[in-house]
A tleap script that builds the chain and sets N, CA, C and O, in Angstrom:
source leaprc.protein.ff14SB
mol = sequence {
  NMET THR ALA SER ASN VAL GLY ALA ILE PHE
  ARG SER ALA SER GLY LEU GLY ILE ASP ALA
  VAL LEU LEU SER PRO ARG CYS ALA ASP PRO
  LEU TYR ARG ARG SER VAL LYS VAL SER MET
  GLY ALA VAL PHE SER GLN PRO TYR ALA ARG
  LEU ASP ASP TRP TYR ASP ALA PRO ALA HIE
  LEU ARG GLU GLN GLY PHE ARG THR LEU ALA
  LEU THR PRO ALA PRO GLY SER VAL PRO ILE
  GLY GLU ALA ALA ALA ASP GLY ALA SER ARG
  PRO THR ALA LEU LEU LEU GLY THR GLU GLY
  GLU GLY LEU SER ARG ARG TRP MET GLU GLN
  ALA ASP ALA CYS VAL ARG ILE PRO MET ALA
  GLY ARG ASP VAL ASP SER PHE ASN VAL THR
  ALA ALA ALA ALA ILE ALA CYS TYR GLU LEU
  VAL ARG PRO PRO SER CARG
}
set mol.1.N position { 85.789 175.498 72.861 }
set mol.1.CA position { 86.328 174.254 72.405 }
set mol.1.C position { 85.299 173.035 72.825 }
set mol.1.O position { 84.700 173.023 73.901 }
set mol.2.N position { 85.192 172.071 71.876 }
set mol.2.CA position { 84.288 171.520 71.710 }
set mol.2.C position { 84.729 169.898 72.702 }
set mol.2.O position { 85.921 169.630 72.550 }
set mol.3.N position { 84.234 169.227 73.305 }
set mol.3.CA position { 84.299 167.639 74.303 }
set mol.3.C position { 86.221 167.600 73.248 }
set mol.3.O position { 87.373 167.906 73.554 }
set mol.4.N position { 85.519 167.032 71.976 }
set mol.4.CA position { 85.829 165.683 71.528 }
set mol.4.C position { 87.956 166.610 71.531 }
set mol.4.O position { 88.780 165.730 71.776 }
set mol.5.N position { 88.507 167.795 71.346 }
set mol.5.CA position { 89.291 168.414 71.196 }
set mol.5.C position { 89.677 169.199 72.829 }
set mol.5.O position { 90.406 170.175 73.006 }
set mol.6.N position { 89.048 168.535 73.697 }
set mol.6.CA position { 88.751 168.612 75.162 }
set mol.6.C position { 89.624 167.615 75.799 }
set mol.6.O position { 90.718 167.857 76.309 }
set mol.7.N position { 89.105 166.600 75.732 }
set mol.7.CA position { 89.959 164.522 74.973 }
set mol.7.C position { 91.249 164.658 75.068 }
set mol.7.O position { 92.209 164.633 75.838 }
set mol.8.N position { 90.708 164.903 73.364 }
set mol.8.CA position { 92.739 165.333 72.788 }
set mol.8.C position { 93.263 165.821 74.111 }
set mol.8.O position { 93.501 165.320 75.210 }
set mol.9.N position { 93.315 166.587 73.749 }
set mol.9.CA position { 94.614 167.704 74.529 }
set mol.9.C position { 94.693 167.161 75.770 }
set mol.9.O position { 95.838 166.855 76.101 }
set mol.10.N position { 93.279 166.806 77.072 }
set mol.10.CA position { 94.101 166.414 77.973 }
set mol.10.C position { 94.685 164.847 77.825 }
set mol.10.O position { 95.240 164.339 78.799 }
set mol.11.N position { 94.513 163.972 76.356 }
set mol.11.CA position { 95.679 162.504 76.881 }
set mol.11.C position { 96.860 162.642 76.043 }
set mol.11.O position { 97.896 161.993 76.190 }
set mol.12.N position { 96.598 163.707 74.975 }
set mol.12.CA position { 98.315 164.376 75.038 }
set mol.12.C position { 99.444 165.332 75.981 }
set mol.12.O position { 100.637 165.479 75.715 }
set mol.13.N position { 98.699 165.923 77.147 }
set mol.13.CA position { 98.847 166.778 77.846 }
set mol.13.C position { 99.599 165.248 78.827 }
set mol.13.O position { 100.809 165.054 78.943 }
set mol.14.N position { 98.690 164.508 79.311 }
set mol.14.CA position { 98.658 163.326 80.204 }
set mol.14.C position { 100.185 162.423 80.155 }
set mol.14.O position { 101.051 162.295 81.021 }
set mol.15.N position { 100.072 161.783 78.517 }
set mol.15.CA position { 100.769 161.859 78.219 }
set mol.15.C position { 101.909 162.052 77.903 }
set mol.15.O position { 102.662 161.238 77.368 }
set mol.16.N position { 102.110 163.010 78.167 }
set mol.16.CA position { 103.812 164.184 77.938 }
set mol.16.C position { 103.940 164.797 79.243 }
set mol.16.O position { 104.683 165.721 79.573 }
set mol.17.N position { 103.167 164.194 79.883 }
set mol.17.CA position { 103.738 165.109 81.534 }
set mol.17.C position { 103.688 166.038 81.870 }
set mol.17.O position { 104.544 166.662 82.498 }
set mol.18.N position { 102.412 166.444 81.450 }
set mol.18.CA position { 102.225 168.274 81.431 }
set mol.18.C position { 101.080 167.915 82.669 }
set mol.18.O position { 100.141 167.174 82.959 }
set mol.19.N position { 102.095 169.266 83.248 }
set mol.19.CA position { 101.719 169.168 85.082 }
set mol.19.C position { 100.154 169.403 84.887 }
set mol.19.O position { 99.401 168.430 84.932 }
set mol.20.N position { 99.556 170.955 84.627 }
set mol.20.CA position { 98.375 170.388 84.177 }
set mol.20.C position { 97.223 171.687 83.116 }
set mol.20.O position { 97.456 172.877 82.901 }
set mol.21.N position { 96.249 171.003 82.746 }
set mol.21.CA position { 95.002 172.210 81.743 }
set mol.21.C position { 94.691 173.315 82.468 }
set mol.21.O position { 94.445 173.791 83.576 }
set mol.22.N position { 94.773 173.423 81.735 }
set mol.22.CA position { 93.731 175.336 82.666 }
set mol.22.C position { 92.640 175.855 80.989 }
set mol.22.O position { 92.922 176.162 79.831 }
set mol.23.N position { 91.541 175.715 81.692 }
set mol.23.CA position { 90.486 176.106 80.345 }
set mol.23.C position { 89.279 177.203 80.540 }
set mol.23.O position { 88.770 177.707 81.541 }
set mol.24.N position { 89.099 177.316 79.418 }
set mol.24.CA position { 88.552 178.830 79.303 }
set mol.24.C position { 87.507 178.417 80.262 }
set mol.24.O position { 87.391 177.223 80.537 }
set mol.25.N position { 86.351 179.755 81.061 }
set mol.25.CA position { 84.643 179.145 81.030 }
set mol.25.C position { 83.668 178.573 79.817 }
set mol.25.O position { 82.596 177.973 79.731 }
set mol.26.N position { 84.569 179.057 79.027 }
set mol.26.CA position { 82.720 177.846 78.075 }
set mol.26.C position { 83.870 176.909 76.986 }
set mol.26.O position { 83.717 176.710 75.781 }
set mol.27.N position { 84.690 176.576 77.616 }
set mol.27.CA position { 85.039 175.399 76.642 }
set mol.27.C position { 84.587 174.445 77.329 }
set mol.27.O position { 84.410 174.616 78.535 }
set mol.28.N position { 84.330 173.367 76.793 }
set mol.28.CA position { 83.724 172.355 76.977 }
set mol.28.C position { 84.128 171.410 78.727 }
set mol.28.O position { 85.108 171.847 79.330 }
set mol.29.N position { 83.567 170.550 79.196 }
set mol.29.CA position { 82.991 170.239 80.308 }
set mol.29.C position { 83.443 169.148 80.018 }
set mol.29.O position { 82.892 168.358 79.251 }
set mol.30.N position { 85.532 168.790 81.155 }
set mol.30.CA position { 86.455 167.207 80.486 }
set mol.30.C position { 86.424 165.695 81.223 }
set mol.30.O position { 87.146 164.698 81.264 }
set mol.31.N position { 84.352 166.422 82.122 }
set mol.31.CA position { 83.955 165.214 82.526 }
set mol.31.C position { 83.098 164.880 82.140 }
set mol.31.O position { 82.425 164.157 82.874 }
set mol.32.N position { 82.500 165.235 80.537 }
set mol.32.CA position { 81.861 165.691 79.459 }
set mol.32.C position { 82.648 163.982 79.110 }
set mol.32.O position { 83.849 163.716 79.143 }
set mol.33.N position { 81.582 163.123 78.816 }
set mol.33.CA position { 81.299 161.730 78.607 }
set mol.33.C position { 81.473 161.257 77.014 }
set mol.33.O position { 81.505 160.071 76.686 }
set mol.34.N position { 81.602 162.590 75.891 }
set mol.34.CA position { 82.743 162.503 74.749 }
set mol.34.C position { 84.661 162.822 75.155 }
set mol.34.O position { 85.725 162.325 74.786 }
set mol.35.N position { 84.397 163.499 75.735 }
set mol.35.CA position { 86.357 163.708 76.556 }
set mol.35.C position { 85.789 163.064 77.009 }
set mol.35.O position { 84.791 163.049 76.289 }
set mol.36.N position { 85.598 162.299 77.904 }
set mol.36.CA position { 86.448 161.200 79.145 }
set mol.36.C position { 87.220 160.156 77.689 }
set mol.36.O position { 88.399 159.905 77.441 }
set mol.37.N position { 85.726 159.698 76.860 }
set mol.37.CA position { 86.035 158.496 76.268 }
set mol.37.C position { 87.627 159.139 74.922 }
set mol.37.O position { 88.298 158.140 74.663 }
set mol.38.N position { 88.013 159.995 74.426 }
set mol.38.CA position { 88.758 160.745 74.091 }
set mol.38.C position { 89.803 160.132 74.372 }
set mol.38.O position { 90.601 159.394 73.794 }
set mol.39.N position { 89.552 160.891 76.104 }
set mol.39.CA position { 91.483 161.356 75.917 }
set mol.39.C position { 91.259 160.142 76.667 }
set mol.39.O position { 91.854 160.319 77.730 }
set mol.40.N position { 90.524 158.599 76.680 }
set mol.40.CA position { 91.138 157.322 77.038 }
set mol.40.C position { 91.247 157.569 78.580 }
set mol.40.O position { 92.185 156.992 79.130 }
set mol.41.N position { 90.319 158.442 79.463 }
set mol.41.CA position { 89.830 158.159 80.529 }
set mol.41.C position { 91.078 159.571 81.795 }
set mol.41.O position { 91.014 160.028 82.936 }
set mol.42.N position { 92.041 159.687 80.554 }
set mol.42.CA position { 92.817 160.900 81.392 }
set mol.42.C position { 92.034 162.112 82.343 }
set mol.42.O position { 92.279 162.263 83.540 }
set mol.43.N position { 91.296 162.730 81.767 }
set mol.43.CA position { 90.617 163.475 82.893 }
set mol.43.C position { 90.729 163.514 84.029 }
set mol.43.O position { 90.918 164.530 84.697 }
set mol.44.N position { 90.581 161.898 84.595 }
set mol.44.CA position { 90.500 161.256 85.382 }
set mol.44.C position { 92.811 161.428 86.341 }
set mol.44.O position { 93.494 160.773 87.128 }
set mol.45.N position { 92.933 162.437 85.678 }
set mol.45.CA position { 94.669 161.864 86.500 }
set mol.45.C position { 95.065 162.788 86.526 }
set mol.45.O position { 95.768 163.194 87.451 }
set mol.46.N position { 94.475 164.027 84.620 }
set mol.46.CA position { 95.647 165.103 84.593 }
set mol.46.C position { 95.060 165.788 85.524 }
set mol.46.O position { 94.020 165.366 86.029 }
set mol.47.N position { 95.695 167.096 85.951 }
set mol.47.CA position { 95.313 167.821 87.235 }
set mol.47.C position { 94.986 169.211 85.783 }
set mol.47.O position { 95.765 169.408 84.850 }
set mol.48.N position { 93.768 169.901 85.994 }
set mol.48.CA position { 93.336 170.688 85.828 }
set mol.48.C position { 92.344 171.623 87.013 }
set mol.48.O position { 92.058 171.474 88.202 }
set mol.49.N position { 91.951 172.874 85.700 }
set mol.49.CA position { 91.286 174.308 86.057 }
set mol.49.C position { 90.105 174.580 85.923 }
set mol.49.O position { 89.328 173.815 85.352 }
set mol.50.N position { 89.829 175.475 86.318 }
set mol.50.CA position { 88.745 176.319 85.140 }
set mol.50.C position { 89.044 177.772 85.508 }
set mol.50.O position { 89.289 178.437 86.514 }
set mol.51.N position { 88.941 177.889 84.539 }
set mol.51.CA position { 89.798 179.928 84.990 }
set mol.51.C position { 88.966 181.083 84.916 }
set mol.51.O position { 89.032 181.809 83.924 }
set mol.52.N position { 87.986 181.396 86.107 }
set mol.52.CA position { 86.926 182.138 86.561 }
set mol.52.C position { 87.155 183.349 84.799 }
set mol.52.O position { 86.491 183.327 83.763 }
set mol.53.N position { 88.484 184.326 85.236 }
set mol.53.CA position { 88.789 185.264 84.578 }
set mol.53.C position { 89.336 185.010 83.652 }
set mol.53.O position { 90.537 184.812 83.833 }
set mol.54.N position { 88.884 184.885 82.364 }
set mol.54.CA position { 90.023 184.839 81.654 }
set mol.54.C position { 90.674 185.683 80.999 }
set mol.54.O position { 91.782 185.514 80.488 }
set mol.55.N position { 89.740 187.031 80.975 }
set mol.55.CA position { 90.182 187.717 80.241 }
set mol.55.C position { 91.584 188.676 80.516 }
set mol.55.O position { 92.412 189.407 79.974 }
set mol.56.N position { 91.221 188.156 81.608 }
set mol.56.CA position { 93.590 188.928 82.502 }
set mol.56.C position { 94.005 187.831 82.993 }
set mol.56.O position { 94.647 187.845 84.044 }
set mol.57.N position { 93.662 186.406 82.192 }
set mol.57.CA position { 94.617 185.282 82.527 }
set mol.57.C position { 96.242 184.873 82.705 }
set mol.57.O position { 96.913 184.171 83.461 }
set mol.58.N position { 96.596 186.312 80.787 }
set mol.58.CA position { 97.944 186.315 81.018 }
set mol.58.C position { 98.831 186.746 82.087 }
set mol.58.O position { 99.838 186.194 82.531 }
set mol.59.N position { 97.915 188.521 82.621 }
set mol.59.CA position { 98.290 189.254 83.611 }
set mol.59.C position { 99.002 187.861 84.906 }
set mol.59.O position { 100.129 187.522 85.268 }
set mol.60.N position { 97.696 187.462 85.201 }
set mol.60.CA position { 97.623 186.377 86.284 }
set mol.60.C position { 98.978 185.258 86.589 }
set mol.60.O position { 99.760 185.150 87.534 }
set mol.61.N position { 98.770 184.324 84.960 }
set mol.61.CA position { 99.930 183.615 84.995 }
set mol.61.C position { 101.090 184.695 85.176 }
set mol.61.O position { 101.360 184.956 86.348 }
set mol.62.N position { 101.685 185.241 84.365 }
set mol.62.CA position { 102.718 185.650 85.210 }
set mol.62.C position { 103.176 186.457 86.509 }
set mol.62.O position { 104.227 186.613 87.129 }
set mol.63.N position { 101.841 186.896 86.605 }
set mol.63.CA position { 101.895 186.919 87.979 }
set mol.63.C position { 102.423 185.748 89.294 }
set mol.63.O position { 102.857 186.082 90.396 }
set mol.64.N position { 102.243 184.421 88.816 }
set mol.64.CA position { 102.123 183.843 89.209 }
set mol.64.C position { 103.674 182.356 89.180 }
set mol.64.O position { 103.856 181.243 89.673 }
set mol.65.N position { 104.718 183.715 87.914 }
set mol.65.CA position { 105.567 183.179 87.792 }
set mol.65.C position { 105.958 182.655 86.541 }
set mol.65.O position { 107.096 182.552 86.082 }
set mol.66.N position { 104.419 182.203 85.840 }
set mol.66.CA position { 104.665 182.078 84.267 }
set mol.66.C position { 104.869 182.720 83.061 }
set mol.66.O position { 104.177 183.509 82.417 }
set mol.67.N position { 106.086 182.167 82.860 }
set mol.67.CA position { 106.110 183.061 80.856 }
set mol.67.C position { 104.931 182.058 80.117 }
set mol.67.O position { 104.590 180.946 80.520 }
set mol.68.N position { 104.513 182.642 79.153 }
set mol.68.CA position { 103.317 182.817 78.452 }
set mol.68.C position { 103.879 182.397 77.137 }
set mol.68.O position { 105.084 182.646 77.111 }
set mol.69.N position { 103.469 181.879 76.091 }
set mol.69.CA position { 102.912 181.664 75.324 }
set mol.69.C position { 102.507 181.197 74.098 }
set mol.69.O position { 102.569 180.035 73.696 }
set mol.70.N position { 101.903 182.592 73.273 }
set mol.70.CA position { 100.850 181.981 72.738 }
set mol.70.C position { 101.041 181.638 71.156 }
set mol.70.O position { 101.639 182.469 70.471 }
set mol.71.N position { 100.550 180.433 70.549 }
set mol.71.CA position { 100.805 178.993 70.153 }
set mol.71.C position { 99.879 179.928 68.779 }
set mol.71.O position { 98.749 180.246 69.149 }
set mol.72.N position { 100.125 180.241 67.751 }
set mol.72.CA position { 98.611 181.298 66.461 }
set mol.72.C position { 101.058 180.761 64.873 }
set mol.72.O position { 102.283 180.707 64.984 }
set mol.73.N position { 99.882 180.589 63.825 }
set mol.73.CA position { 100.392 180.933 62.739 }
set mol.73.C position { 100.745 182.271 63.109 }
set mol.73.O position { 101.960 182.157 63.272 }
set mol.74.N position { 100.376 183.805 63.412 }
set mol.74.CA position { 100.993 184.718 63.166 }
set mol.74.C position { 101.895 185.576 62.422 }
set mol.74.O position { 102.947 185.716 63.045 }
set mol.75.N position { 101.872 186.256 61.225 }
set mol.75.CA position { 103.329 187.449 61.316 }
set mol.75.C position { 103.798 187.438 62.473 }
set mol.75.O position { 103.019 187.591 63.414 }
set mol.76.N position { 105.682 187.189 62.794 }
set mol.76.CA position { 106.105 187.666 63.647 }
set mol.76.C position { 106.496 186.327 64.747 }
set mol.76.O position { 107.602 186.353 65.286 }
set mol.77.N position { 105.720 185.394 64.985 }
set mol.77.CA position { 106.124 183.930 65.477 }
set mol.77.C position { 106.798 184.031 65.764 }
set mol.77.O position { 107.437 184.860 65.116 }
set mol.78.N position { 107.410 183.555 66.737 }
set mol.78.CA position { 108.772 182.368 66.358 }
set mol.78.C position { 108.332 181.109 66.922 }
set mol.78.O position { 107.337 180.922 67.622 }
set mol.79.N position { 109.448 180.020 66.418 }
set mol.79.CA position { 109.444 178.540 66.069 }
set mol.79.C position { 109.704 177.934 67.369 }
set mol.79.O position { 110.702 177.718 68.056 }
set mol.80.N position { 107.714 177.622 67.513 }
set mol.80.CA position { 108.181 177.230 69.582 }
set mol.80.C position { 109.433 175.839 69.971 }
set mol.80.O position { 109.264 175.125 70.959 }
set mol.81.N position { 110.611 175.656 69.038 }
set mol.81.CA position { 111.301 175.174 69.618 }
set mol.81.C position { 112.436 175.801 70.449 }
set mol.81.O position { 112.927 175.374 71.493 }
set mol.82.N position { 112.802 177.132 69.610 }
set mol.82.CA position { 113.112 178.918 70.029 }
set mol.82.C position { 113.431 178.718 70.802 }
set mol.82.O position { 114.425 178.226 71.335 }
set mol.83.N position { 111.833 179.423 71.163 }
set mol.83.CA position { 111.159 179.928 72.198 }
set mol.83.C position { 111.168 178.589 73.429 }
set mol.83.O position { 111.726 179.292 74.272 }
set mol.84.N position { 111.012 177.424 74.064 }
set mol.84.CA position { 111.544 176.398 74.408 }
set mol.84.C position { 112.416 176.570 75.311 }
set mol.84.O position { 112.513 176.790 76.518 }
set mol.85.N position { 113.168 176.371 74.182 }
set mol.85.CA position { 115.554 177.000 74.504 }
set mol.85.C position { 115.278 177.525 75.742 }
set mol.85.O position { 115.269 177.080 76.890 }
set mol.86.N position { 114.829 179.654 74.693 }
set mol.86.CA position { 114.886 180.063 75.159 }
set mol.86.C position { 114.955 180.559 76.966 }
set mol.86.O position { 115.918 181.155 77.448 }
set mol.87.N position { 113.662 180.133 77.783 }
set mol.87.CA position { 113.410 180.137 78.634 }
set mol.87.C position { 112.993 178.381 79.341 }
set mol.87.O position { 111.916 178.073 79.851 }
set mol.88.N position { 113.835 177.748 79.213 }
set mol.88.CA position { 113.001 176.514 80.213 }
set mol.88.C position { 113.091 176.578 81.174 }
set mol.88.O position { 112.491 175.736 81.843 }
set mol.89.N position { 114.193 177.993 82.113 }
set mol.89.CA position { 113.751 177.497 83.435 }
set mol.89.C position { 112.711 177.771 84.463 }
set mol.89.O position { 112.538 177.063 85.455 }
set mol.90.N position { 112.065 178.780 84.187 }
set mol.90.CA position { 111.142 179.186 84.652 }
set mol.90.C position { 109.727 178.459 83.391 }
set mol.90.O position { 109.757 178.308 82.170 }
set mol.91.N position { 108.665 178.174 84.405 }
set mol.91.CA position { 107.287 177.283 84.378 }
set mol.91.C position { 106.873 178.066 82.393 }
set mol.91.O position { 107.540 178.997 81.941 }
set mol.92.N position { 105.958 177.540 81.766 }
set mol.92.CA position { 105.461 177.712 80.962 }
set mol.92.C position { 104.279 177.052 80.779 }
set mol.92.O position { 104.038 175.845 80.815 }
set mol.93.N position { 103.345 178.293 80.514 }
set mol.93.CA position { 101.641 178.406 79.814 }
set mol.93.C position { 101.776 177.709 78.347 }
set mol.93.O position { 102.745 178.114 77.705 }
set mol.94.N position { 101.064 176.849 77.792 }
set mol.94.CA position { 101.130 177.631 75.958 }
set mol.94.C position { 99.278 178.065 76.682 }
set mol.94.O position { 98.602 177.676 77.635 }
set mol.95.N position { 99.116 179.018 75.593 }
set mol.95.CA position { 98.143 179.547 75.234 }
set mol.95.C position { 97.863 179.429 74.264 }
set mol.95.O position { 98.345 180.245 73.478 }
set mol.96.N position { 96.814 178.239 73.639 }
set mol.96.CA position { 95.714 177.875 72.683 }
set mol.96.C position { 94.666 178.539 72.639 }
set mol.96.O position { 94.093 178.999 73.627 }
set mol.97.N position { 94.110 178.716 70.821 }
set mol.97.CA position { 92.596 179.326 70.776 }
set mol.97.C position { 92.485 178.180 69.958 }
set mol.97.O position { 93.222 177.257 69.611 }
set mol.98.N position { 91.015 178.637 69.715 }
set mol.98.CA position { 89.822 177.677 69.425 }
set mol.98.C position { 90.552 177.674 68.358 }
set mol.98.O position { 91.511 178.436 68.240 }
set mol.99.N position { 89.978 176.290 66.872 }
set mol.99.CA position { 90.117 176.352 65.620 }
set mol.99.C position { 89.480 177.066 65.437 }
set mol.99.O position { 88.580 177.280 66.248 }
set mol.100.N position { 89.630 178.006 63.988 }
set mol.100.CA position { 89.543 179.439 62.849 }
set mol.100.C position { 89.447 180.177 63.443 }
set mol.100.O position { 89.347 181.091 62.624 }
set mol.101.N position { 89.404 180.478 64.075 }
set mol.101.CA position { 89.123 182.473 65.297 }
set mol.101.C position { 90.177 182.077 65.846 }
set mol.101.O position { 90.711 183.186 65.887 }
set mol.102.N position { 91.616 180.784 66.731 }
set mol.102.CA position { 92.475 181.449 67.348 }
set mol.102.C position { 92.888 181.880 68.552 }
set mol.102.O position { 92.568 181.374 69.628 }
set mol.103.N position { 93.720 182.971 68.363 }
set mol.103.CA position { 93.481 183.816 70.016 }
set mol.103.C position { 93.759 184.743 69.273 }
set mol.103.O position { 94.463 185.068 68.316 }
set mol.104.N position { 92.518 185.315 70.439 }
set mol.104.CA position { 92.190 187.244 69.912 }
set mol.104.C position { 93.645 187.631 70.923 }
set mol.104.O position { 94.231 187.143 71.890 }
set mol.105.N position { 93.794 189.023 69.852 }
set mol.105.CA position { 94.332 190.218 69.821 }
set mol.105.C position { 94.958 190.360 71.068 }
set mol.105.O position { 96.151 190.100 70.914 }
set mol.106.N position { 94.798 190.548 71.816 }
set mol.106.CA position { 94.273 191.201 73.156 }
set mol.106.C position { 95.234 190.236 73.868 }
set mol.106.O position { 95.794 190.498 74.932 }
set mol.107.N position { 95.374 189.063 73.156 }
set mol.107.CA position { 96.020 187.400 74.061 }
set mol.107.C position { 97.381 187.535 73.860 }
set mol.107.O position { 98.355 187.360 74.592 }
set mol.108.N position { 97.155 188.103 71.995 }
set mol.108.CA position { 99.129 187.991 71.765 }
set mol.108.C position { 99.776 188.431 72.689 }
set mol.108.O position { 100.485 187.971 73.584 }
set mol.109.N position { 99.337 189.683 72.255 }
set mol.109.CA position { 100.098 191.447 72.690 }
set mol.109.C position { 100.410 190.753 74.314 }
set mol.109.O position { 101.540 190.803 74.800 }
set mol.110.N position { 99.423 190.218 74.926 }
set mol.110.CA position { 100.135 190.283 76.801 }
set mol.110.C position { 101.008 188.823 76.562 }
set mol.110.O position { 101.843 188.656 77.452 }
set mol.111.N position { 100.980 187.940 75.721 }
set mol.111.CA position { 101.360 187.154 75.561 }
set mol.111.C position { 103.566 187.226 75.639 }
set mol.111.O position { 104.230 188.204 75.293 }
set mol.112.N position { 104.138 185.883 76.186 }
set mol.112.CA position { 105.380 187.247 75.620 }
set mol.112.C position { 106.407 186.727 75.489 }
set mol.112.O position { 107.491 186.946 76.029 }
set mol.113.N position { 105.997 185.769 74.510 }
set mol.113.CA position { 106.864 185.323 72.608 }
set mol.113.C position { 104.535 185.594 72.895 }
set mol.113.O position { 103.628 185.852 73.685 }
set mol.114.N position { 105.157 185.024 70.591 }
set mol.114.CA position { 103.920 184.520 69.547 }
set mol.114.C position { 105.043 183.412 69.228 }
set mol.114.O position { 106.200 183.829 69.200 }
set mol.115.N position { 104.812 181.962 68.971 }
set mol.115.CA position { 105.179 180.357 68.453 }
set mol.115.C position { 104.513 180.588 67.560 }
set mol.115.O position { 103.769 181.528 67.283 }
set mol.116.N position { 104.916 179.269 66.852 }
set mol.116.CA position { 104.255 178.253 66.335 }
set mol.116.C position { 105.099 177.433 65.440 }
set mol.116.O position { 106.234 177.593 64.992 }
set mol.117.N position { 103.922 176.211 65.274 }
set mol.117.CA position { 105.178 175.062 64.837 }
set mol.117.C position { 105.279 175.400 62.981 }
set mol.117.O position { 104.494 175.660 62.068 }
set mol.118.N position { 106.911 175.179 63.189 }
set mol.118.CA position { 107.427 175.459 61.546 }
set mol.118.C position { 106.631 174.203 60.604 }
set mol.118.O position { 106.587 172.973 60.569 }
set mol.119.N position { 106.150 175.175 60.013 }
set mol.119.CA position { 105.085 173.677 58.815 }
set mol.119.C position { 106.350 173.583 57.478 }
set mol.119.O position { 107.411 174.205 57.526 }
set mol.120.N position { 106.078 172.983 56.733 }
set mol.120.CA position { 106.668 172.413 55.462 }
set mol.120.C position { 106.234 173.132 54.551 }
set mol.120.O position { 106.300 172.503 53.495 }
set mol.121.N position { 105.548 174.796 54.319 }
set mol.121.CA position { 105.367 175.462 52.983 }
set mol.121.C position { 104.447 175.139 52.228 }
set mol.121.O position { 103.936 175.910 51.416 }
set mol.122.N position { 104.162 174.105 52.381 }
set mol.122.CA position { 103.291 173.604 51.081 }
set mol.122.C position { 101.805 174.622 51.638 }
set mol.122.O position { 101.848 175.801 51.989 }
set mol.123.N position { 100.127 173.409 51.547 }
set mol.123.CA position { 98.707 174.621 51.331 }
set mol.123.C position { 98.679 174.982 53.014 }
set mol.123.O position { 98.100 175.916 53.567 }
set mol.124.N position { 99.471 173.956 53.584 }
set mol.124.CA position { 99.034 174.229 55.046 }
set mol.124.C position { 99.195 175.182 55.770 }
set mol.124.O position { 100.379 175.466 55.591 }
set mol.125.N position { 98.798 175.860 56.462 }
set mol.125.CA position { 99.682 177.215 57.979 }
set mol.125.C position { 99.579 176.260 59.018 }
set mol.125.O position { 100.679 175.712 58.939 }
set mol.126.N position { 99.064 175.790 59.798 }
set mol.126.CA position { 98.458 174.884 60.456 }
set mol.126.C position { 98.172 174.097 60.953 }
set mol.126.O position { 97.775 173.347 60.061 }
set mol.127.N position { 98.019 173.494 62.070 }
set mol.127.CA position { 97.396 172.512 62.882 }
set mol.127.C position { 96.135 172.736 62.946 }
set mol.127.O position { 95.604 173.846 62.960 }
set mol.128.N position { 95.415 171.309 63.003 }
set mol.128.CA position { 94.139 171.247 63.978 }
set mol.128.C position { 94.655 171.515 65.706 }
set mol.128.O position { 95.822 171.685 66.059 }
set mol.129.N position { 93.680 171.500 66.435 }
set mol.129.CA position { 94.107 172.848 67.754 }
set mol.129.C position { 94.577 171.281 68.627 }
set mol.129.O position { 95.184 171.748 69.591 }
set mol.130.N position { 94.605 170.274 68.738 }
set mol.130.CA position { 94.998 169.702 69.163 }
set mol.130.C position { 95.622 168.275 69.008 }
set mol.130.O position { 95.597 167.180 69.569 }
set mol.131.N position { 96.252 168.961 67.830 }
set mol.131.CA position { 97.405 168.002 66.834 }
set mol.131.C position { 98.359 169.377 67.196 }
set mol.131.O position { 99.498 169.244 66.748 }
set mol.132.N position { 98.192 170.318 67.718 }
set mol.132.CA position { 99.109 171.723 67.570 }
set mol.132.C position { 99.061 171.711 69.049 }
set mol.132.O position { 99.564 172.579 69.763 }
set mol.133.N position { 98.682 171.093 69.291 }
set mol.133.CA position { 98.923 171.413 71.506 }
set mol.133.C position { 99.932 170.582 71.622 }
set mol.133.O position { 101.008 170.967 72.081 }
set mol.134.N position { 99.653 168.892 71.082 }
set mol.134.CA position { 100.594 168.408 71.336 }
set mol.134.C position { 102.013 168.336 70.959 }
set mol.134.O position { 102.987 168.192 71.697 }
set mol.135.N position { 101.948 168.492 69.356 }
set mol.135.CA position { 103.165 169.152 69.261 }
set mol.135.C position { 103.875 170.013 69.604 }
set mol.135.O position { 104.985 169.622 69.966 }
set mol.136.N position { 103.676 171.208 69.652 }
set mol.136.CA position { 103.486 172.662 70.539 }
set mol.136.C position { 104.209 171.882 72.291 }
set mol.136.O position { 105.223 172.277 72.866 }
set mol.137.N position { 103.665 171.216 72.558 }
set mol.137.CA position { 103.422 170.082 74.388 }
set mol.137.C position { 104.991 169.400 74.281 }
set mol.137.O position { 106.011 169.572 74.947 }
set mol.138.N position { 104.640 168.476 73.019 }
set mol.138.CA position { 106.313 167.687 73.049 }
set mol.138.C position { 107.347 168.326 73.091 }
set mol.138.O position { 108.297 167.746 73.618 }
set mol.139.N position { 107.588 169.817 72.539 }
set mol.139.CA position { 108.196 170.732 71.851 }
set mol.139.C position { 108.759 171.716 73.671 }
set mol.139.O position { 109.740 172.444 73.821 }
set mol.140.N position { 107.749 171.346 74.679 }
set mol.140.CA position { 107.843 171.933 76.017 }
set mol.140.C position { 108.813 170.906 76.604 }
set mol.140.O position { 109.721 171.451 77.233 }
set mol.141.N position { 108.864 169.782 76.578 }
set mol.141.CA position { 108.821 168.648 77.785 }
set mol.141.C position { 110.476 168.108 76.909 }
set mol.141.O position { 111.368 167.557 77.555 }
set mol.142.N position { 110.603 168.407 75.369 }
set mol.142.CA position { 111.868 167.551 75.149 }
set mol.142.C position { 112.801 167.785 75.547 }
set mol.142.O position { 112.625 168.970 75.830 }
set mol.143.N position { 114.023 167.502 75.897 }
set mol.143.CA position { 115.113 167.407 76.301 }
set mol.143.C position { 116.276 167.712 75.492 }
set mol.143.O position { 116.550 166.872 74.635 }
set mol.144.N position { 117.445 169.324 75.630 }
set mol.144.CA position { 117.591 169.612 74.560 }
set mol.144.C position { 117.756 169.167 74.073 }
set mol.144.O position { 117.458 167.999 74.321 }
set mol.145.N position { 118.618 169.531 72.388 }
set mol.145.CA position { 119.731 168.969 71.767 }
set mol.145.C position { 120.918 169.091 71.207 }
set mol.145.O position { 121.229 169.769 70.228 }
set mol.146.N position { 121.929 168.024 72.239 }
set mol.146.CA position { 123.140 168.619 72.310 }
set mol.146.C position { 123.651 169.237 70.812 }
set mol.146.O position { 124.737 169.809 70.718 }
savepdb mol mol.pdb
quit
């Protein structure tokens, strides 16, 4: 993931009150100048960790009590609002892929659920990773509808 994308995700995570950001070993450094600038400094206050074992990360997260949601426009995925409401009592780890490639099949299979952001149905099937992360995180933290 690029430094600009990392910075934008940190800014959204901080603004929405997300507890922490977990980074893959190949993800750009959040302390890189471009990440810092795009995040508006949020990288200095938003907790984060870099995972050493990315391959088995979903299993490790589950062992720690997290519910894992893989964000993907793939067929069979459920609207994220439904998944957010179904498991609001458990801590949640949102799994994001890179733009273009998305998440690996392995990660989608290991996730507790594959979720999507409902689209208007025009010529676009997904958002870029930073917009998708912000929308998905909002869905996870917003109070349930009455």
